[in-house]
N, C-alpha and C positions, 0 to 999 in steps of 0.2 A: 841556179837551175830553174827552168821555166816550170810554172805550176802545172801546166797540162802534161808535161813529161812525168812529174812526180805523181800526178793522179793516175796516169797509166801504169807507172811502176808499182804503185800501192796494190793494184789488183793482180799482180803476177804471182802465179803458183808454180809455173814451169818456165824455165828459160832453156832454149835450144840454141846450140852453137854449131856453126859450120867449123871446120878445122883449118884447112889451108887458107891463109890470109886473115884468119880471125884468131885462132889459138896458136898459129905459127905465122911467120912473116910471109908465107906464101911461096917461098922458094922450095924446090924439091931437090933432095940430095940422094944420089944413087952411087953405090960402090961398083967395082968392076963386074960383080956377079949379079947386079940388078937389085940388090938389097936397098930398100928405101929407108932413109933416116929423116927424122924431124926434130926440131928444137922447140921445146915448150918453155914458156916463161914461168918461173916458180911462183911469182905473185899471182898469176892467173889461176894456177892450181890451188893456191891457198884460198883465194877468193871463192872458188867453186866449193871447196870443203866448208868454208864458213857459211856460205849461202845455203847449202844443203842442211846444215845444222839448224838453220832458222826455220826449216820446213818447206823451203822452196826447192822443188826438184830441178835437176839439170839433165839435159839429154844432148846427144850428138846426132846430127844428120849431115853426112859428108859424101861427096861424090866419088872419092877414091877409097880404096881399101889399103890399109897399112897396119901391120902388126904392132908397130910402135903406138898407134892410136889406141888399139885395144888394151895394151899394157898400161899406158898412161891413164886412161879413163878408169880401168879397174882399180888402179892405185888411188884414184880420187873418189872411189865409191859410186861412180856413175854407171848405172846398169842399163840405161836406155841408150845404146850405142848402135847406130845404123850407118854402116859403111857401104860404099859402092852404089850409092843411090843417085842415079843419073837424073831422075825426076824426084824432087824432094816433097812436092805437095801431097802425093798419095801417102807417103810415110808420115808426114805431119798429121794428116787427117786420122790415120790409124792410131797414132800416138795420143792425140788429144781425146779421141773416142775411148781408147783403153783407159786413160786416166780420168775420164769423165769431166773434161774441162772445156769451158767455152773459149772461143778465140780471144776474148778480152783478158783471160787469165794466163795467156801465153806470150812470152817474149821470144824473139828470134834475132840472132846476131849473124849477119852475113856480109860478104864483101864483094860479090860478083853477081852478074845478071842471072845466073842459075838460082840464086837465092830469092829473087824478086817474087815468084809466085807465092812463097810462104810468107815473105815479109808483108805482102799486101793483105794477108788474112789476119795477122796477129794483133793483139792489143798494144804491143810495144815492139816496133821494128828498129833495130840498132845497126849501125855500120861503123866499122873502125875508121880512124882518121884518114887512112890511105885507101879506102874502098873505091871501087870504080865510080866515076861521077854519076852514072845513072842510078846506082844503088844509093849513093849518098843523097841524091835528090829525093828519093822516095822514103828514106828512113825518117822516123820520128825524131831520132837523136843520133848524133855522131860522137864517138868517143874522142877525147883529146889525143890519145895514143894510137899508134898504128897497130895493125894485127901482129900478134906474136911479141909485142913489146909492152904489154900491160892493158890492152884494150879489154880483155876478158875480165880482169879484176875491176876495171872501172864500171863495167856493166853490173857485176855483182855488188859493188859498193853502192851504186845508184839505187838498186832495188832494195838493199838493206837499209839505206838511209831513208828512202821513201816510206818503208814499212816500220821504221823506228827500231830496227834490230841491229844496226851497225855497231853502236857503242858496246852493246853486250857481246856481240860476236868478236869484237876486238879485245875483249877480256877485261 
């Protein structure tokens, strides 16, 4: 891992995730009644739980609203869940102000151009392996795995490794 990425990761106190294309593979599933379904990777969830136990907070800012997201994030202990956010930058500003954090203490994980305004502000901008090329180009780091297939866990592991908490978090 490059030292500049580790330096950025050491400062992180909050990591914000987009959902579709980051914590899911980006595909949208609907039944005949319009009910939306999402598939989340269990390792991403476990990484989020471990990261929060080290004192780093996690949050969600996503453009769509889906009850499955609310349920999954509640199960992971994530209380800062913002859904239906067509413009993510104002929500980001409110969240970092609420938590009294500078930009350098925040990481953001996004995969598409709607994420760029926030990614350009934070101390550590991350894109999954299969992110849109414009997003990948502006990210500080790109995960080895695609969205919904372990990318979230890799972000959590990176931050914990940089902060020296990974070994203890793994038990």
